[in-house]
C-alpha positions as CSV (number, residue, x, y, z in Angstrom):
1,M,107.1,-237.6,71.1
2,S,109.9,-238.8,73.5
3,N,111.7,-240.5,71.1
4,A,111.6,-237.8,68.7
5,V,114.0,-236.2,71.1
6,S,116.3,-238.3,70.8
7,Q,116.2,-239.0,66.8
8,I,116.6,-234.9,66.3
9,K,120.2,-234.7,66.6
10,F,121.8,-231.6,64.5
11,G,125.3,-232.0,63.1
12,T,128.3,-230.1,61.4
13,D,125.1,-228.4,59.7
14,G,121.8,-229.2,60.0
15,W,119.9,-232.3,61.8
16,R,119.9,-235.0,58.4
17,A,117.9,-238.5,58.7
18,I,116.3,-241.2,56.4
19,I,113.1,-240.2,54.6
20,A,110.3,-242.3,56.3
21,D,112.9,-243.6,58.4
22,T,113.5,-241.0,61.3
23,Y,112.7,-238.3,59.1
24,T,109.1,-238.3,59.2
25,L,106.8,-234.8,58.9
26,E,105.8,-236.0,62.6
27,N,109.6,-235.4,64.0
28,V,110.0,-232.1,61.1
29,R,106.5,-230.8,62.9
30,I,108.3,-231.5,66.6
31,L,111.5,-230.0,64.9
32,A,109.6,-226.4,63.9
33,Q,107.5,-227.1,67.2
34,A,111.0,-226.6,69.1
35,V,111.4,-223.5,66.9
36,A,109.2,-222.3,67.3
37,D,109.0,-222.0,70.7
38,Y,113.0,-220.8,70.7
39,L,111.5,-217.5,68.8
40,G,108.5,-217.0,70.3
41,A,105.5,-215.4,68.4
42,G,105.0,-212.8,66.4
43,K,108.9,-213.5,65.0
44,K,109.2,-213.5,61.2
45,V,110.2,-217.0,59.6
46,A,111.8,-218.2,55.5
47,V,111.0,-221.5,54.7
48,G,112.6,-222.8,51.1
49,F,113.2,-226.8,50.0
50,D,116.0,-228.6,47.7
51,T,114.7,-231.2,45.2
52,R,114.3,-234.1,47.0
53,F,111.8,-236.2,47.7
54,M,108.6,-234.6,49.2
55,S,111.2,-231.7,50.2
56,G,108.0,-229.2,49.3
57,K,105.2,-231.6,51.5
58,F,108.3,-231.6,54.8
59,A,108.6,-227.3,53.8
60,E,104.9,-227.0,53.9
61,A,104.5,-228.8,57.6
62,A,107.1,-227.0,59.4
63,A,105.6,-223.8,57.7
64,I,102.0,-224.5,59.1
65,V,103.4,-225.3,62.4
66,L,105.4,-222.1,62.7
67,K,102.7,-220.2,61.6
68,N,100.0,-221.6,64.3
69,N,102.3,-220.5,66.8
70,G,102.1,-217.0,65.8
71,M,104.8,-216.9,63.3
72,E,104.1,-214.1,59.9
73,V,106.1,-217.3,57.5
74,I,107.3,-216.6,53.8
75,L,107.3,-220.4,51.9
76,S,109.1,-221.4,49.0
77,D,106.9,-222.0,45.9
78,R,109.4,-224.1,43.8
79,P,113.2,-226.1,45.2
80,T,115.2,-223.1,45.9
81,P,119.2,-223.2,46.3
82,T,119.8,-222.7,50.2
83,P,122.2,-219.3,49.9
84,A,118.8,-218.1,48.0
85,L,116.7,-218.8,51.2
86,S,119.4,-218.0,53.1
87,F,119.8,-213.9,51.7
88,I,115.8,-213.4,51.6
89,V,116.1,-213.6,55.6
90,K,119.2,-211.2,55.3
91,S,117.6,-208.8,53.0
92,H,114.2,-208.9,54.3
93,K,115.4,-208.5,58.4
94,L,113.8,-212.2,58.9
95,D,114.3,-213.1,62.4
96,L,114.8,-217.1,60.8
97,G,115.4,-219.3,57.7
98,I,115.0,-222.9,57.3
99,M,115.7,-224.7,54.7
100,I,114.7,-228.5,54.2
101,T,118.1,-230.2,52.4
102,A,120.0,-232.9,52.6
103,S,122.9,-231.3,51.4
104,H,125.0,-233.4,49.5
105,N,123.8,-236.3,51.6
106,P,122.4,-239.8,48.9
107,A,118.6,-239.6,48.1
108,E,117.7,-241.0,50.7
109,Y,117.8,-238.4,53.6
110,N,116.8,-235.6,53.9
111,G,117.3,-232.4,56.5
112,F,116.7,-229.5,58.4
113,K,119.0,-226.5,58.2
114,I,118.9,-223.3,60.0
115,K,120.3,-219.9,59.1
116,N,119.9,-217.1,61.8
117,S,118.8,-213.4,61.2
118,A,122.5,-212.7,59.4
119,G,121.3,-215.5,56.7
120,G,124.8,-218.1,58.3
121,G,124.2,-220.9,59.5
122,A,123.0,-221.2,63.3
123,S,125.8,-221.2,65.9
124,Q,125.6,-224.5,68.2
125,E,123.8,-222.2,71.4
126,I,120.9,-221.6,69.1
127,T,120.4,-225.4,68.1
128,R,121.2,-226.6,71.5
129,T,118.6,-225.0,72.3
130,V,116.4,-225.7,69.7
131,E,117.1,-229.5,70.6
132,G,116.3,-228.7,74.1
133,L,112.6,-227.5,73.7
134,L,111.7,-230.3,71.5
135,G,108.3,-232.0,73.1
136,R,108.4,-229.5,75.5
137,N,105.0,-227.9,74.4
138,P,102.3,-229.9,71.8
139,V,102.9,-229.2,68.4
140,K,100.0,-226.7,66.7
141,D,99.3,-228.4,63.6
142,A,96.2,-227.5,62.9
143,A,95.1,-227.0,59.5
144,L,95.2,-223.2,58.7
145,V,92.5,-221.0,58.3
146,D,94.3,-218.7,56.3
147,P,96.5,-220.9,54.3
148,I,100.3,-219.3,53.5
149,K,100.1,-218.4,49.4
150,P,104.0,-220.1,48.6
151,V,106.1,-216.9,46.7
152,D,108.9,-217.1,44.8
153,I,111.9,-216.2,46.4
154,T,114.8,-216.3,44.7
155,K,113.8,-212.8,42.2
156,D,115.2,-210.8,44.9
157,Y,118.5,-213.6,45.1
158,I,119.2,-213.6,40.7
159,S,118.4,-209.6,41.5
160,F,121.1,-208.8,43.5
161,I,123.8,-211.7,42.4
162,R,123.5,-209.3,39.0
163,N,124.2,-206.4,40.6
164,Y,127.2,-208.2,42.0
165,I,128.8,-209.5,39.3
166,D,130.2,-207.3,36.5
167,L,128.0,-208.0,33.8
168,K,129.4,-204.7,32.4
169,K,132.4,-206.0,31.5
170,I,131.3,-209.4,30.7
171,K,128.3,-208.7,28.3
172,N,130.6,-209.7,25.7
173,K,133.0,-211.9,26.2
174,K,132.3,-216.0,24.7
175,F,133.4,-218.1,26.9
176,K,132.4,-221.5,27.0
177,V,131.0,-222.9,30.4
178,L,129.4,-226.4,31.0
179,V,127.0,-226.5,34.2
180,D,126.6,-229.4,36.4
181,S,124.2,-229.6,38.7
182,M,123.6,-233.0,40.4
183,Y,119.9,-233.2,39.4
184,G,120.1,-230.7,43.0
185,S,118.1,-227.5,43.2
186,G,121.5,-225.1,41.7
187,D,119.4,-225.9,38.3
188,S,120.1,-223.4,36.0
189,F,119.6,-219.9,37.8
190,I,123.3,-218.8,36.5
191,A,121.8,-218.8,33.2
192,Q,119.1,-215.4,34.9
193,V,122.5,-213.8,35.9
194,L,124.1,-214.2,32.7
195,K,120.9,-213.9,30.4
196,G,122.0,-210.7,28.1
197,T,125.2,-211.8,27.7
198,S,128.1,-213.8,25.6
199,I,128.5,-216.6,27.7
200,K,128.0,-219.6,25.9
201,L,126.3,-221.3,29.0
202,E,125.2,-225.1,29.0
203,F,123.9,-227.0,31.1
204,M,123.7,-231.0,32.4
205,R,122.3,-232.7,34.7
206,N,119.2,-229.9,36.0
207,T,116.1,-231.2,35.8
208,I,114.5,-232.4,38.9
209,N,115.1,-235.9,39.9
210,P,114.8,-237.1,43.8
211,S,117.3,-240.2,43.4
212,F,119.7,-237.7,41.6
213,G,120.6,-240.3,38.9
214,G,121.6,-243.2,41.4
215,G,124.3,-241.3,42.7
216,R,124.9,-238.5,45.2
217,P,124.7,-235.2,45.1
218,E,128.1,-234.3,45.9
219,P,130.9,-232.3,44.2
220,V,133.9,-234.8,44.9
221,E,135.8,-235.7,42.2
222,E,134.8,-239.4,41.4
223,N,131.0,-238.0,40.8
224,L,132.4,-235.9,37.7
225,E,133.8,-238.3,35.3
226,E,130.9,-236.8,32.8
227,L,131.6,-233.5,33.2
228,K,135.4,-233.6,33.1
229,A,134.9,-236.0,29.8
230,R,132.4,-233.7,28.5
231,V,134.8,-230.7,29.3
232,K,138.0,-231.7,28.0
233,N,135.9,-233.4,24.8
234,E,133.3,-230.2,24.1
235,K,136.5,-227.5,24.7
236,F,135.2,-225.6,27.2
237,D,137.0,-223.0,29.0
238,L,135.5,-223.8,32.5
239,G,132.6,-226.2,34.4
240,I,131.2,-225.9,36.9
241,A,129.3,-228.2,39.9
242,L,126.5,-227.4,42.4
243,D,125.8,-229.9,45.6
244,G,122.7,-230.9,46.2
245,D,121.4,-227.3,47.1
246,A,124.2,-225.0,45.6
247,D,126.3,-224.3,48.0
248,R,128.7,-226.1,47.4
249,I,131.3,-226.4,44.7
250,A,134.0,-228.4,42.6
251,A,135.6,-227.0,39.0
252,V,137.2,-228.9,36.0
253,A,140.0,-226.7,33.6
254,P,140.7,-227.1,30.0
255,G,141.5,-230.8,29.5
256,G,139.0,-232.2,31.8
257,V,141.9,-231.2,35.1
258,F,139.9,-230.9,38.3
259,I,140.2,-228.4,40.3
260,H,140.3,-228.8,44.0
261,P,137.5,-226.6,45.8
262,Q,140.7,-225.7,48.4
263,K,142.8,-224.1,45.1
264,I,139.0,-222.3,44.0
265,L,139.6,-220.7,47.8
266,G,142.4,-219.8,46.2
267,L,141.1,-218.0,43.1
268,L,138.6,-216.7,45.0
269,A,141.0,-214.5,47.0
270,L,143.2,-213.3,43.9
271,H,141.0,-212.8,41.5
272,L,138.4,-210.1,44.4
273,N,142.0,-208.6,45.7
274,Q,144.4,-208.2,42.6
275,D,141.4,-207.4,40.0
276,R,138.6,-206.0,41.8
277,H,140.9,-204.1,44.4
278,W,138.6,-206.0,47.7
279,S,140.9,-205.6,50.5
280,G,140.0,-207.6,53.7
281,G,141.1,-211.3,55.2
282,L,141.2,-214.6,54.8
283,V,139.5,-217.5,56.3
284,K,140.2,-221.6,56.0
285,T,139.8,-224.5,57.8
286,I,141.9,-226.0,60.0
287,C,142.6,-228.8,57.0
288,G,142.3,-226.6,54.8
289,T,145.6,-226.2,52.0
290,T,148.5,-224.9,52.6
291,M,148.5,-222.6,49.4
292,M,146.2,-219.8,51.2
293,D,149.1,-219.0,54.0
294,N,151.4,-218.6,50.4
295,I,148.6,-215.8,48.7
296,A,148.0,-214.5,52.3
297,K,151.9,-214.0,52.5
298,F,151.9,-212.3,49.5
299,L,148.7,-210.2,49.4
300,G,149.9,-209.0,52.6
301,I,146.5,-210.2,53.9
302,K,145.8,-211.7,57.6
303,L,144.6,-215.5,57.4
304,Y,142.0,-216.6,59.9
305,E,141.8,-220.6,60.9
306,T,138.6,-222.3,62.0
307,P,137.9,-225.2,62.8
308,V,136.2,-227.4,60.2
309,G,132.3,-226.3,60.0
310,F,131.4,-222.9,57.7
311,K,129.3,-222.1,60.3
312,Y,132.7,-220.2,62.0
313,I,133.8,-219.2,58.8
314,S,130.4,-217.9,58.7
315,N,130.6,-216.3,62.4
316,L,134.0,-214.9,60.7
317,M,132.5,-213.3,58.1
318,E,129.5,-211.6,59.9
319,T,132.3,-209.6,62.7
320,E,135.5,-209.3,60.7
321,D,136.6,-207.5,57.0
322,I,136.2,-210.9,55.1
323,V,137.0,-210.8,51.9
324,A,136.4,-214.7,50.8
325,G,136.3,-217.5,53.2
326,G,136.5,-221.3,52.1
327,E,136.4,-224.4,53.5
328,E,137.1,-228.0,52.1
329,A,134.2,-229.1,51.4
330,G,133.5,-226.4,48.7
331,G,131.8,-224.3,50.3
332,M,132.9,-220.4,49.4
333,G,131.7,-217.1,51.2
334,V,133.1,-213.8,49.9
335,K,132.8,-210.1,50.9
336,G,129.7,-208.0,50.1
337,Y,126.9,-210.8,50.6
338,I,125.4,-213.1,53.2
339,P,127.7,-214.7,55.3
340,E,127.5,-218.0,53.6
341,R,128.7,-219.8,51.8
342,D,127.6,-220.0,48.2
343,G,128.6,-222.7,44.8
344,T,126.6,-220.0,42.6
345,M,127.9,-216.9,42.9
346,A,131.2,-219.0,43.4
347,G,131.1,-220.1,39.8
348,L,129.7,-217.1,38.5
349,L,133.0,-215.2,39.9
350,L,135.7,-217.5,38.7
351,I,133.9,-216.6,35.2
352,E,134.1,-212.9,36.3
353,M,138.0,-214.1,36.6
354,M,138.9,-215.4,33.7
355,V,137.0,-212.3,32.1
356,Y,138.5,-209.7,33.9
357,R,142.2,-211.5,32.8
358,G,141.4,-213.1,29.8
359,K,142.5,-216.3,29.9
360,D,140.9,-219.9,30.0
361,M,140.9,-221.4,33.7
362,L,143.5,-224.1,32.9
363,K,146.0,-221.1,32.4
364,I,144.9,-219.2,35.3
365,L,145.1,-222.2,37.5
366,N,148.3,-223.1,36.4
367,E,149.7,-219.4,36.6
368,T,148.6,-220.0,40.7
369,E,151.0,-223.0,40.9
370,K,153.5,-221.5,39.9
371,A,153.2,-218.8,42.0
372,F,152.0,-220.6,44.8
373,G,153.0,-223.9,44.4
374,K,151.4,-227.1,43.4
375,Y,149.5,-228.5,46.4
376,Y,148.8,-232.2,46.5
377,Y,145.5,-232.3,48.9
378,V,143.8,-236.5,50.0
379,R,141.3,-238.1,51.8
380,Q,140.3,-241.1,53.8
381,D,137.1,-242.4,55.8
382,L,138.1,-244.9,58.2
383,H,135.5,-246.5,59.4
384,L,136.5,-247.9,62.9
385,A,135.2,-250.9,64.9
386,K,134.6,-248.5,67.8
387,R,134.9,-244.7,68.1
388,V,139.2,-243.6,68.9
389,E,141.6,-240.7,69.4
390,P,144.8,-240.7,68.4
391,K,147.3,-240.6,71.3
392,K,149.7,-238.1,71.0
393,E,152.1,-239.4,73.2
394,N,152.3,-242.0,70.3
395,L,152.6,-239.7,67.4
396,P,155.8,-239.3,65.9
397,S,157.9,-236.7,65.6
398,E,158.6,-236.8,62.3
399,L,156.7,-238.2,58.7
400,L,158.1,-240.2,56.3
401,G,161.3,-238.5,57.3
402,R,160.3,-235.1,57.6
403,K,160.8,-233.2,61.1
404,V,157.1,-232.3,62.4
405,V,157.5,-228.6,63.2
406,E,153.9,-227.7,64.6
407,V,151.1,-229.6,66.2
408,K,147.5,-228.4,66.3
409,D,144.5,-230.1,68.4
410,Y,142.1,-227.5,68.7
411,D,139.6,-229.1,66.3
412,G,141.4,-233.0,65.2
413,V,145.0,-233.4,65.1
414,K,146.9,-231.5,62.5
415,L,150.6,-232.5,62.3
416,I,152.8,-229.8,59.4
417,C,156.6,-230.9,58.4
418,E,159.1,-228.6,58.1
419,D,158.8,-228.8,54.1
420,Q,155.3,-227.3,54.5
421,S,153.5,-231.4,54.5
422,W,151.2,-232.4,56.5
423,L,148.9,-235.3,57.9
424,M,146.1,-234.8,60.1
425,F,143.3,-236.9,62.4
426,R,139.8,-236.1,62.6
427,G,137.3,-237.9,64.2
428,S,133.6,-238.1,63.3
429,G,131.2,-236.9,66.8
430,T,128.7,-239.6,65.9
431,E,130.0,-242.4,64.3
432,P,133.6,-244.3,65.0
433,I,135.0,-242.7,61.8
434,M,138.1,-241.5,61.6
435,R,139.1,-238.4,59.4
436,T,142.8,-238.8,57.7
437,Y,143.5,-236.4,55.3
438,A,147.5,-235.2,54.1
439,E,149.0,-232.4,51.6
440,A,152.7,-232.8,49.8
441,K,154.6,-231.4,47.3
442,S,153.9,-234.3,45.1
443,L,150.8,-236.7,44.8
444,T,153.3,-239.8,45.9
445,Q,154.2,-238.4,49.1
446,A,150.8,-237.8,49.3
447,K,148.9,-240.6,49.5
448,K,152.7,-242.1,51.4
449,L,151.0,-240.3,53.8
450,L,147.8,-241.2,54.3
451,A,148.6,-244.6,54.0
452,L,150.7,-243.9,56.9
453,G,148.3,-241.7,58.5
454,K,146.0,-245.2,58.3
455,D,148.4,-247.1,60.0
456,I,148.7,-245.4,63.0
457,I,145.5,-245.0,63.9
458,L,144.9,-248.8,63.5
459,R,147.6,-249.8,65.9
460,D,145.5,-247.2,68.7
461,V,142.7,-249.4,67.7
C-alpha cells in the first residue's frame, strides 16, 4: 500500500495513469478509501465512468469501497459525460462525485476525477487532503451483502438541458449539424436534447470503442480532419467535436473552417449577452486570447483572468456572477447551470446562436472576427532533457521588433507586446516539458513568436 501513495498524484484535473501499470483496481480502491476517509460515514456520493477499457469495473470497485464505509452511493449504469455526473451531484445535493475517466488522454490511460458538492472540480486543498490520507486505513473492499443497483444518471441531465436550451425557438429550424463524439461518452446525447426539433443531426464516431480508433479523443484540429472534410463536402452548417468524457468542445464552420475553442468562448459570451440578454462577467485563463478582452470591453462586462485549469474558473463561477468562462483546451462553462465545463451544452448553445441570428456558423464567425479582431493562436510543447524555468533577466524587452509593454508571471511568464501579440512560457509541474504559447494578428507572426520562444528556452537549458 505504501507504493500506491507514491503512485497516485493528482494533476490539474484528477489522477491519470496507464491501465495495468499504476492504474489498477487495487490503486483505485486505495484512492476510494482515502476519499471515504476524507468524507466520513453518512455522506452521499455519485460515481460515473466513461467508455474506456474497464471503466465500469473501476467505477464499481470504487463504489463498493465507499458503500462499505457507510456512504450512500449512486452508481451509473452506463458510460456518461462527466458533466452529467457533476449535474447529479449538484441537483441531488450530494457531498461529492467521482468520475472514472482520463478525458482526452490516449486509450492506455484511465483516471479518477473528484467533483465537489457544487459539481465543480475539486480544489487543490481537497485533492491534497485526499492524497495525504492514502494508505492511512485498510481498504474496505469486502463483497457487499446488499449490492449497489446501478441507475441511469443521465435522465435528469437531459431533462435540465432541454429546459435550458430554447427548444421552442429551435423547433422548426432546419440547420444541418454533424457531431463527432470521438468514441467518447458524449455519444449522441445531443440528439436526445433536440428530439422533436427539425435540426438535421448526424453523428460520427459515436459508438463505444475503447481504443478510440487508434487515436486520442482530444478535439484539436489535427484529430478532426474527417470532421472538417465532411462539414465542407456535405455542406453542414456546423460541426461539433467532443472529447473523451464530453466536457470539452471544438467546432467546425462551413467550408471545413476549424473554430478554435478560444473563439467559441467569445461566441458563447456574445450569444448569452446579446441574444439572451443575460448579465455577468467573462472568464478566461492567462493563456486566453486577446479577443476576450475586446469582447468584454465592447459588452461593458467584467473580464476575469485565472491561472490555467478549469477548477479556477469553476471557483469563480461559484462565487461571482459569470455569464461564460472557458479555457484554451475547450472547456466551457455557462451561467445558470453547473460551475463546470460541458461540451454538449456549449455545442447546443452554438446551434441556438445560429437559430437566433438566422445564419450559419461561418457567417457568425466572420462577423465576430471583423468586429473584435482576427487572432491566430498557436502552441508547442517542448520536451526537454531537464525541467527549466525561463530566466526573467534573460527575457527580451521586445519581440520581433515590437516592444513588450506588460509581463504577467502568476502562472508561467507571459510577455505582451504593444500590438496585442504575446508569447508565453508555462512549465509542466511534473515533467520536463515547457509549454509555449503565442498569439498574433497573422499566422506567420504567431509562428515566428513560437519559434522565438523555443530559441529562448533552449538557450536557458
